N, C-alpha and C positions, 0 to 999 in steps of 0.2 A: 497889964493887959492879959486877959485869960487866953491860954493856948489850947489848941485842939490838935489831935493826932491825925485828923482827916486832912485832905488836900483842899481845905476850905479856901478860898483864894485871897490873897492880899497882894498889893502891887509890888512887883519886884523892883525896888529901887535901891541901888547899891552905891555907896559913896566911897570914893578914894581920896585920901589926903596924905600929904607928906608925913613921914614918921621919923623924927629926928633921933629917936631912941635906937634906930637901926644903923646909924652911921658907923659906930664902932665895929658892928658885925660885918659891914661891907668891906672894911679895911682888910679883913682876912678872907674875903670871898675869892673864888677862882677868877683870875683876870679875864676881862672881857676880850672877845675876839676883836681884831682890828675893825674899826668902824662902829663898834658897839660900846655903849657906856653902861655902868651899873645903874639899875633902876630900883627904887624902893618906895613903897607907899603902904597905906593901910586900907583894907576893904572891909566895909561893915554894912550889914543889912539894916535897912531903915527901921524895921520893927524890933530889932534886937533878938531875932530868932537865934537860938544857940545850937541847934542841931539840924541836920538835913531833913529830918522827918517830922519836925514840929512846925506848925503854921499858926499864924495869928490872924484873927479876922480884921478886915479893914474895908474902906470904901474909896472909890475914886472920885468922890464928890457927887456921884449920881446914884448912890446907894447900891452900886454893883460890887460884889466881892472881887477883890483883886489879888493876884498871885504874889506871894512872898516866900522866898526860899533862903536858906542859909548856905554858907560855903563849907567845904571840908578840906582838910589838908591834902595837898597834892593836886587840887584842881588846876588845870592849865587854861590860861587866858591868852588868846591870840591878839596881838597888837598890830594894826595896820596904820601906816601914815596916810593921811588924807591930803595934807598940804604942808609945806609948799610943793613937795613932790610926792606923788603917790607910790606906795611900795610897802613891802614887808618891813615892819619895825622889829618884830621878835615875839617870843613866847615867854610869858612870865608865870610864876608858880605861886599858888596860895599856900601859906604856911599853916601851922597849927592854930585853929581858932582860939581866941581868948574867951573868958567866961561871959563876956557881954556880947559875943557873936562876932566881934571884929576879928580880923586876921591879918598877919603880915603878908605883903605881896612883894616878890623880888624876882630879879632876872636881869638880863642884858638886852638892851634894845638900841636901835639906831634912831636918830632924830635930833634936830637942833632945837635950841630954846624957842618956844613959841609954835612948834610943830603941832598941827592938829592931828589927833589920832582917833581910831575907832577900836574899841575893845570888844572882843567876841568870845563867848563861851558856849560850847566847848571849843577847844583849839583843834579844829579838823583841818587836815591838809586837803582832803577830797570831800567837798561839801555835797557832791552828788551822792556819795555813799550815805552821808548823814540824812539828807532829805528823803532818801528812799525808805528810811526807817519809819517815816510817817505813814507809809502804806503797808506796814507790817506791825502794827501795834498789838498789845495784848489786852487792851480794854481796861487796864487797871491804873489807879493813881500812882502806885509804886513803879509801874512800867514806864509811865511818862517821866517821873522824876529821875529814874536811873538811866533812861535812854534818850529822852527827847527834851531835856531841859535846855532851852536856847535863850541866851541873853545877849544884849548888845548895849553899848553906850559910847559916848564920845567925850573927849577931853582935850586938854592942851598941856604939852610937856614944858616943864620948867627945868633948865639945866643950870646947876650951881656947883662950881668947883669940880667939874668933870663928872658929876653924878646927876641922874635924872629923877624927877618926881613929877607930880601933877600940879599944875598951876591953880586949877579949880577943882571943885568936887566933881567926881564922875558918877553919873547916874546910869546904871545898867538895868534896863527893863527887860522883862520876859518878852520874847517875841512869839509867844504862842497864846492862844486861848484854850482853855480846857472846857469841854462840853460834856456834862453828865447827861446821858440820854436814858430815859426810862421808856422801854419799847412796849407798846400795846397794840392790839388789833383794834378795829373800829368799834368793837363792842366793849372795849375797856379791859379785856383780859390780857395779862402779861404774855409777851412773846419771849421765848428763850432762844436767843440768837447764837449761832456759832461763827458768824462773820458779819461785820457791819462796815458799810462803805458810805462815805459822804462825798458827793459829787457836785460840781457846778457845771451843768451841761454834761459834756462827755469827759471832763477833766476830773480825775480823782484828787480830792483835797486831802483826805485822810481815810485810812482803812485799817481794819484789824487783820491779822492772820487768822487761821483757824483757832478758835478759843473754846473754852468750856461753855456750854449753853447757859446763858444768863439773860435776864431782862434789863440789867443795868450795865452800861458800859461808860467808861470815861475815855474821851477822844481828845488828843492834842491836835489843834488846828494851827498850822504855821502861817506866818504873815511876811509879805514883802513890804506892804504898807499897812497902816492902821489909822482909822478903821478900813475894812475891806467890804465891798458890797458883792455878794454872790447873787447873781441875777436869776439863775435857774437851779437853785439848790434842791437836791434830792438826797434822801437817806434810804439805803437798801439794807435789809436784814435777812440773812439766810437762816432758816429754822429747819427742824426735822420734817415739817409738813409743808415746806414751800418757801418761796421768796416773797417778802413783804416790802412795800415801797411807800415812802412819804414824799410828796412833791409840795414844796412850799408854794403857797398861792401868790406870793409876791416876793420881791427881793429881800434878802436877809443881810443885815449888817452885823459884823462881828468885830471886836476890837482885841488887840493883843493885851496881855497882862490881866485878862478878865476871865472869871469863872462863870459859866452859864449852866442852868439846869432846865431841861425841857422834858415833858412827857409827850412822846411822839405817837400819834394815832396812825397806824400804818395799814394800808389796804393790801390784800393779796395781789401779787402780780399775776395777771392773766397771761399765761405762756402756753399757747396752743400750738401743737405740731400737726400740720396737714389736717385741719379740722374737717369733719365729714358729717353729713346729716345722719342722725341716729346715735352718734357718740354722746357720752355724758361729760359734763364738766364737773370736776371735783372741787372740794373746798380749798384745795391747794392751788387752784388756778390752772390745772393741767387737764387735758382731754384723754378719755379712756373709751375703750369699746363698751357697749351697753352692758355686756355680761362679764366684764372684767372684775377681778377682785382688786379693790382699791387698797392703797397702803393703809396701815394702821393709823387711825385718827382722822382719815380723810373720808368725807361723806359726799354723796352725789347732791348737786344743787340745781342742775339744769340739764336739759337735753338739747343738743344742737339740732335746730329745726330748719335752718336755711343757711346756705353758704354762697357767697359771691366773691370769688378770689380769696383774699385773706380776711374778708369781713363776713359778718353773718349775724344770726340771731339764735339764741338758745332760750327755750321756753322753760319756765320754772316747773318743778315737778309736783307742785301743789298750789291750790288757790290761796289767795290772801283773805278771802271772805267776801261778804256782800256789803258794798260800800257805795257812797255817792261818788260822783265823778271826780271832784276835787280831791277828796280823801283817797280815792283809788290811785290817782296820779302820785300824790305825795308818799303814799305807802309803798308803791313800787320803787320810787326813786330812793327810798331809805332802806331798801331790802338788804339784808346781809347774807353771806359775807360780801363786803364791798371789794371791788377789784380795780386795780390800776389797769388801764387799757381796756376796760369794759364798763358799760353803764347799764344799770338796772332801770327799767322804764315800763310804763303801760304801753302795750303794742298799739301802733296806729292801725287804721283800717287797711292800709297797704301792707303793713308788716304781718297782720293776721293772714291776708291773702297769700303772701309769699310763703308763710309757714304751712298753710293748707296745701298749696300747690307742690311744694318741695318734698312732700311725704307721700307721693304716689296718688294724690287726689287731685282736686281742682279747687278753684276759689270758692266753689259752691259746696264743697264736701270737707268735713273734718274727720272722716273715718281713718284715713291714713295717719294723720297727726296723732289721733288718739291711740292707735296701735303702737306707734313709736314711743309715745309717752309711757304706756304701760310696760312695754318691753324694757324700757330704761329703768323701771322700778318706781315710776311716778303714779300719781292719781289721775285717772282719765277725766277729760272734760265731760260734764254731766249732761245727759239728754234733757232738753227743755230748759236749759240754762240760758240766760241772757248775759253776755260778757261785754264789759266795757272795752272800747278802744279809746285812744287818746285824741282821735279826730273829732273836732267840734263840727256842729252843723253850720253850714254857710248861710242857711236860710233863717235860723233863729238862734240867737246867742245863748239861750237857756237850754239848748238841746245839744247832744253829742251822739255819735254813732255807736250802736251796739251790734254784736253779732248774735243771732238767735240760732241755737243748736237744736235741731229737730230730726231725730231718726237718721243721723249721719249727714244730714244736709245743713248748710250754713246760709242763713239769710241775714240781710242787713236792714236795719231800721233805725230811727231816731228815738232817743229817750230823754226825758227831762233830766238835767244834770243833778237835781236834788234827789232823784229816785236812787234806791240801792239796787245795784246789779253785781253779778259775780266779777271777781278780779283775778286775772292770771298775769303775772309779771313776765317780762322777757329780758334777756341780757344781750345788749347790742355790743358786738366786738368788731 
C-alpha cells in the first residue's frame, strides 16, 4: 500500500495479542508489586505503518479517509478494569517497534482471568489538563500528532501461570476527528487567520492558540461518543482585518477516527459599539466616526442612517444601478461583504422613511440623509431619481412602491415591477 507523509487519515485500529516469545524476558523482569502481575502482549497497527509520521490511505466502508497511526518506543498506555470490579489496572509501556510496525507491550497490572479492561492512550493522570489542550491547538497536523493523539479500546485479560495477556485482539481506535479547514470570505478569497474556534452553541469544542496567519488549519475534534451531532455549530476566525464567522445551516455530524476536509465560506462578524447615526461601518464589521482613518485594508461600506436601541439601518454608500424590482431585491440581498449579525436588503417604504427622519429631515425630505451620506464619503442620492423600496403595492400585484427624489423632497408612488428604477441597499442590524 502506498504511503504518504501527510496526515491523510486511515482508521486507527490497533490489535494486541499474546506474545509467547517474551516469556523468557519476563522471567528476569522487575518483580511486580503486591496485587500486580506481569503483563505481556504485542501491539500492531492494522495498516502496517512503521513510523509515527507515515500514514496510509484507507476507508471506513463509506469512502471516508480514516486515521491510522503507528506506535513509538516508550508510549504509555493506561489500563482500567471495567469488570468485574471497576478500578485502575496499571500502566504498560510500548517497546521498540519491529520492522512490520508491531511492538512489544509490557508492564504490571491487576486483574483476574476474564476481567474486562479499557486501554487508553496517552496515559494521563489528569485528563482535565489533557482535554484543555484541544482549546490551545497550533493548527498543524504535527501538533495534533504530538499533543492530541487520543486512542481507546477494550479487551479481556487472560491469566495463565501468574502472567497476564489478552484473551482476544484489542482494537484501539482514535477518539478524535481531524478537520482540515480552508478559510475563505464569502467572495472566495482566502482568509489568513491567527486564531480559529469551533463551537457548538456557546461550548468551545476545539480552538487554536495564537498562530501564524494561515488560510488552512487542521483541528482535532475530541469525542465522548461517536458519531456526535453538533446542533449549533459555528466556526470563528480572527484575522488582521476583523473576525469572520460561519454558522452551519443545520446540524453537523462528525465521527471519530475520520478525516474531514471543508472549504468554509465565512462572513465578517458585525461588531458595532454604541452605533450612532452618521457613523460608518467598515469592511471589518466595526463602526467608526465618519471622518476617522480606517485601519489598513479596511474600507467604508455603509453609513449608519437609523438606530433604535441596538438595532438599526446603515445605507450603502453607492447605488447598485437601475434594475427591475425582483432583480433589485436579489442584488441587495447578495451584496458583499456579507456580515454575520447583519442583513443586506432593499429598504422597505417604512425603512426609507426612518432613514429620512433620523438624519435631521422628515419623511418627506431626503436632504439630511444625502448630507450624511456625502459626509461619510459616499455618493449622494441623485435628484430626480426614482428609487425602489421592497414594499409591494397592496392594490396591484404587478406594482411596488418607489420614492421619487425631487429638489430635496421625497414623494411616494407605485411603479410596475418590470420597470427599471435606481437601487440603494441598506444593512439591517
